[in-house]
matplotlib code that plots the C-alpha trace (Angstrom):
import matplotlib.pyplot as plt

x = [0.2, 1.1, 2.7, 0.6, 2.1, 1.6, 1.0, 2.5, 5.4, 7.0, 5.8, 9.2, 8.3, 10.1, 13.7, 15.8, 16.3, 12.7, 13.5, 16.3, 15.5, 16.5, 13.5, 14.1, 17.4, 17.3, 15.0, 17.5, 20.5, 18.4, 17.8, 21.7, 22.4, 19.7, 21.9, 24.9, 23.5, 23.6, 19.7, 17.6, 14.3, 13.3, 10.1, 8.5, 5.6, 3.5, 0.3, -1.9, -0.7, 3.2, 5.0, 5.3, 4.4, 6.2, 9.4, 8.9, 8.9, 11.9, 13.6, 12.9, 13.8, 17.1, 17.2, 16.7, 19.2, 22.1, 21.0, 18.6, 15.2, 12.7, 9.1, 6.5, 3.4, 0.6, -1.0, -4.6, -4.6, -3.4, -6.0, -8.5, -5.9, -5.0, -2.1, -0.1, 0.4, 2.7, 4.8, 5.5, 7.6, 10.7, 12.4, 12.9, 16.3, 13.8, 9.9, 8.1, 5.2, 3.0, 0.2, 0.9, -1.7, -4.3, -3.7, -5.0, -7.6, -6.6, -4.7, -3.9, -2.4, -0.3, 0.9, 1.9, 3.6, 5.7, 6.7, 7.7, 10.3, 11.4, 12.4, 13.9, 16.2, 17.0, 17.8, 19.5, 16.5, 15.4, 12.5, 10.7, 7.2, 5.1, 2.3, 0.1, 1.4, 5.0, 5.4, 4.6, 1.1, -0.1, -3.0, -1.7, -3.2, 0.2, 3.2, 5.5, 4.6, 4.7, 7.8, 9.6, 8.2, 9.2, 12.4, 12.8, 14.9, 11.9, 11.5, 8.6, 8.8, 8.1, 4.9, 5.4, 5.5, 8.9, 9.2, 12.6, 11.5, 8.8, 10.9, 13.5, 10.3, 9.4, 12.4, 13.5, 10.2, 10.3, 13.9, 13.4, 10.3, 12.2, 9.7, 10.3, 7.9, 8.0, 9.5, 6.3, 4.4, 6.8, 6.8, 3.1, 2.8, 5.3, 3.5, -0.1, -0.2, -0.7, 2.1, 0.8, 3.6, 1.0, -1.6, 1.5, 2.5, -1.2, -1.2, 2.3, 1.2, -1.9, 0.1, 2.7, -0.7, -1.8, 2.1, 2.6, 2.8, 3.1, 6.2, 5.9, 5.3, 2.3, -0.7, -1.7, -4.9, -3.3, -1.0, -4.0, -6.0, -2.9, -2.8, -6.3, -5.9, -3.2, -5.4, -8.2, -5.6, -4.6, -3.2]
y = [-0.2, 3.5, 5.1, 8.1, 11.4, 12.9, 16.8, 17.0, 19.0, 19.4, 22.3, 24.2, 27.0, 24.7, 23.9, 22.0, 25.2, 25.1, 22.0, 23.6, 23.8, 21.1, 18.8, 18.1, 17.2, 13.1, 13.6, 16.1, 13.8, 10.9, 13.1, 13.6, 9.9, 10.0, 12.8, 11.3, 7.6, 5.7, 5.1, 4.1, 4.0, 6.6, 6.7, 9.7, 9.5, 11.7, 13.3, 14.8, 18.8, 18.0, 19.1, 15.7, 16.6, 20.3, 17.7, 16.2, 19.1, 19.9, 17.4, 17.2, 20.7, 19.6, 17.1, 19.6, 21.9, 19.6, 18.9, 15.3, 14.8, 14.5, 14.7, 14.6, 12.6, 12.6, 8.8, 10.0, 12.2, 9.3, 6.7, 7.2, 7.1, 3.8, 2.0, 2.6, 6.0, 5.0, 4.0, 7.7, 8.1, 5.6, 8.5, 10.2, 10.0, 10.5, 10.0, 10.9, 9.3, 10.8, 9.4, 6.1, 4.9, 5.8, 2.9, 0.5, -1.5, -1.0, -4.2, -2.9, 0.1, -2.0, -4.2, -1.1, 0.7, -2.7, -3.0, 1.0, -0.3, -3.7, -1.3, 1.6, -0.8, -2.2, 0.9, 2.5, 5.2, 6.4, 6.6, 8.6, 7.5, 9.6, 8.5, 9.7, 5.9, 3.8, 1.0, -1.6, 0.0, 0.2, -2.2, -3.6, -6.8, -7.1, -8.5, -8.1, -4.3, -4.2, -6.1, -3.6, -0.5, -1.7, -2.4, 1.4, 3.7, 5.5, 8.3, 10.5, 13.8, 16.4, 17.1, 21.3, 21.8, 22.7, 26.8, 26.6, 24.7, 26.7, 29.6, 28.2, 27.4, 31.3, 32.5, 30.3, 31.2, 35.1, 34.8, 33.1, 35.7, 38.8, 39.5, 42.0, 40.8, 43.3, 41.4, 41.6, 40.2, 37.1, 36.8, 36.8, 34.5, 31.8, 32.2, 32.5, 31.0, 27.2, 24.4, 22.5, 23.0, 22.9, 25.3, 27.4, 27.8, 28.7, 31.0, 32.6, 32.8, 34.9, 37.1, 37.9, 38.8, 41.4, 43.0, 43.2, 47.0, 47.9, 50.3, 52.2, 51.2, 49.8, 51.4, 50.3, 49.4, 46.8, 45.4, 44.4, 43.0, 40.6, 39.5, 39.0, 36.6, 35.0, 34.2, 32.4, 30.0, 29.6, 26.1]
z = [-0.1, -0.5, 1.9, 3.7, 4.3, 7.7, 7.6, 11.4, 12.4, 15.7, 18.1, 17.5, 20.4, 22.9, 23.9, 26.2, 28.1, 29.2, 31.3, 33.4, 36.6, 39.3, 39.2, 35.6, 36.1, 35.6, 32.8, 30.7, 31.8, 29.6, 26.9, 26.7, 26.7, 23.9, 22.1, 22.5, 21.1, 24.2, 24.1, 21.4, 23.0, 25.8, 28.0, 30.2, 32.5, 34.7, 35.5, 32.8, 31.7, 33.3, 30.7, 28.4, 25.3, 25.8, 26.3, 23.2, 21.2, 22.8, 22.1, 18.4, 18.2, 19.5, 16.7, 14.1, 15.6, 14.8, 11.6, 12.1, 11.1, 14.0, 14.1, 17.4, 16.6, 19.2, 18.4, 20.0, 16.8, 15.1, 15.7, 13.2, 10.4, 8.8, 10.8, 7.0, 8.1, 10.5, 8.0, 7.1, 10.0, 9.0, 7.7, 11.0, 12.8, 15.7, 16.3, 19.6, 20.0, 22.4, 24.5, 23.9, 26.3, 23.5, 21.7, 24.7, 23.4, 20.0, 19.0, 15.4, 15.9, 18.8, 16.0, 14.3, 16.8, 17.4, 13.7, 14.0, 16.9, 15.1, 12.0, 14.4, 15.8, 12.5, 10.9, 13.6, 14.7, 18.1, 19.6, 22.2, 23.9, 26.8, 28.8, 32.1, 33.1, 33.6, 31.1, 33.3, 34.3, 30.5, 29.6, 26.2, 24.4, 22.7, 25.3, 22.8, 22.4, 25.8, 26.9, 24.3, 26.2, 29.6, 28.1, 27.4, 29.9, 31.9, 33.4, 35.4, 34.9, 38.0, 38.8, 38.4, 42.0, 42.4, 42.5, 40.6, 37.8, 37.0, 36.9, 34.4, 32.3, 32.5, 32.3, 29.3, 27.3, 27.7, 26.8, 23.8, 22.9, 23.5, 26.4, 29.5, 32.2, 35.3, 38.0, 40.3, 37.7, 37.6, 41.2, 41.4, 38.4, 40.1, 43.5, 42.8, 39.0, 37.9, 39.0, 36.3, 33.1, 30.3, 32.2, 33.0, 29.4, 28.2, 31.0, 30.2, 26.1, 27.3, 29.2, 26.5, 24.5, 27.4, 27.5, 23.7, 22.5, 26.3, 25.6, 29.2, 32.9, 33.4, 35.3, 38.6, 36.8, 33.9, 37.0, 38.8, 35.2, 35.1, 38.6, 38.5, 35.3, 37.5, 40.1, 37.7, 37.5, 41.0, 42.0]

ax = plt.figure().add_subplot(projection="3d")
ax.plot(x, y, z, "-o")
ax.set_aspect("equal")
plt.show()
């Protein structure tokens, strides 16, 4: 059957520097091993909203920066496509498969991922997986796939409760986008804003939009408006 072309590209607004906080140290160490070719399969897991998708995008971006090919795909979004679509991923040096738990109860997609792993091993490719569950907790009908995933180096991502992790994320994104945010707003964001990485990212986007075009010192009413927005997301 003819290969199906996937119109999917990695989200480029994500960098490994976003995860320079101390709670992410063990994760970044594993990413370095991935870059060094010491790992061919890497599995990250953690609760919903903990930044797994952002991390996978950042890993893909780090590969693109060194001239390698990489793609980030959500299996949840791919389930309705024919499994032949996954053959389009063969050409990439690194494939990041998000939401691996989505194929629980879908045996034909489990077989497709299993074959992708085997092909990747043969061709010297690398695979990254993410899930809300540890590999051993996945409920898969294909034992061979379960075995392949449990053999991967797996790490749990932090919950976002550590102040230093959130500070590193905020500083990295603001620097990358060239946005100056008053230290009072940053302090309020870190003290009263959301802890979950995905929600924090959404809020940073909204704050940047609010601050866009601000050339002078913010008025008291503007700051109160920003504080109120942050407080709506209070963890």
